[in-house]
C-alpha positions in Angstrom: 6.7 14.7 16.2 3.5 13.9 14.3 2.9 14.7 10.7 0.4 17.4 11.8 2.9 18.8 14.2 5.5 19.1 11.4 3.0 20.8 9.1 1.0 23.0 11.4 3.6 23.5 14.2 3.5 22.0 17.6 1.4 24.9 19.0 -1.7 23.6 17.4 -3.6 20.6 18.6 -3.8 17.6 16.3 -7.2 17.0 14.6 -9.3 14.4 16.2 -10.8 13.1 13.0 -11.2 9.4 13.0 -11.6 7.7 9.6 -12.7 4.4 11.2 -15.8 6.1 12.6 -17.4 5.9 9.1 -18.1 2.2 9.7 -16.4 1.2 6.4 -14.1 -1.7 6.2 -10.6 -1.4 4.8 -11.8 -3.0 1.6 -14.7 -0.6 1.3 -12.5 2.4 1.8 -10.1 1.0 -0.7 -12.9 0.6 -3.3 -14.0 4.2 -2.8 -10.4 5.4 -2.9 -9.8 3.6 -6.2 -12.9 5.2 -7.6 -11.6 8.6 -6.7 -8.2 7.9 -8.2 -9.8 6.7 -11.4 -12.1 9.7 -11.6 -10.7 12.2 -14.1 -12.4 15.1 -12.4 -10.8 14.2 -9.1 -7.3 14.1 -10.8 -7.9 17.4 -12.6 -9.1 19.1 -9.4 -6.2 17.8 -7.2 -3.6 18.6 -9.9 -5.1 22.1 -10.4 -5.2 22.9 -6.6 -1.7 21.5 -6.0 -0.3 23.4 -9.0 -2.0 26.6 -8.1 -0.9 26.4 -4.4 2.7 25.7 -5.4 2.7 28.5 -8.0 1.3 31.1 -5.6 3.8 30.0 -2.9 6.7 30.2 -5.3 5.7 33.7 -6.4 5.7 35.2 -2.9 8.6 37.3 -1.7 11.0 35.7 0.7 10.2 38.5 3.2 6.5 37.3 3.3 7.4 34.5 5.6 4.0 34.2 7.3 2.1 34.1 3.9 4.7 31.6 2.5 4.3 29.4 5.5 0.5 29.4 5.2 0.6 28.7 1.5 3.1 25.9 2.0 0.9 24.3 4.7 -2.0 24.5 2.3 0.0 22.7 -0.4 1.2 20.0 2.0 -2.4 19.5 3.2 -3.4 18.8 -0.4 -0.5 16.3 -0.7 -1.7 14.6 2.5 -5.2 14.1 1.1 -3.7 12.5 -2.0 -1.4 10.3 0.2 -4.3 9.3 2.5 -6.4 8.2 -0.5 -3.4 6.1 -1.7 -3.0 4.6 1.7 -6.6 3.4 1.6 -5.9 1.6 -1.6 -2.7 0.0 -0.2 -4.4 -1.0 3.0 -7.3 -2.6 1.1 -4.8 -4.5 -1.1 -2.9 -5.7 2.0 -6.2 -6.9 3.7 -7.2 -8.7 0.5 -3.9 -10.5 0.3 -4.2 -11.6 3.9 -7.6 -12.9 3.3 -6.4 -14.8 0.2 -3.5 -16.3 2.1 -5.9 -17.4 4.9 -8.1 -19.1 2.3 -5.2 -20.9 0.8 -3.5 -22.0 4.0 -4.5 -25.5 5.1 -5.9 -25.6 8.6 -4.5 -28.1 11.1 -6.9 -30.9 11.9 -8.6 -30.8 15.3 -7.7 -33.5 17.8 -4.0 -33.8 17.0 
């Protein structure tokens, strides 16, 4: 089961959003992601939204299962955004390490 299936239930279709359609390379996405992570306003916003979502979810009655489920999905979506930003940073670092390795690896001579 996909991550969206676990969060939103199998009854809903998965989003068809493609990050690669932006035309950005992994390194460019990583650069923008690092800028977001280092932006104090981004951190404050995400912390506030996650904290508020969790607080509201935790304060609902157990009998309000539909509302609790909706609030939990909202909270998880925020966590997924943060995780996706982190994955952009990690992917960029991986790509950069591959490029560095390729530059440092001696190439075999042609004709041998």
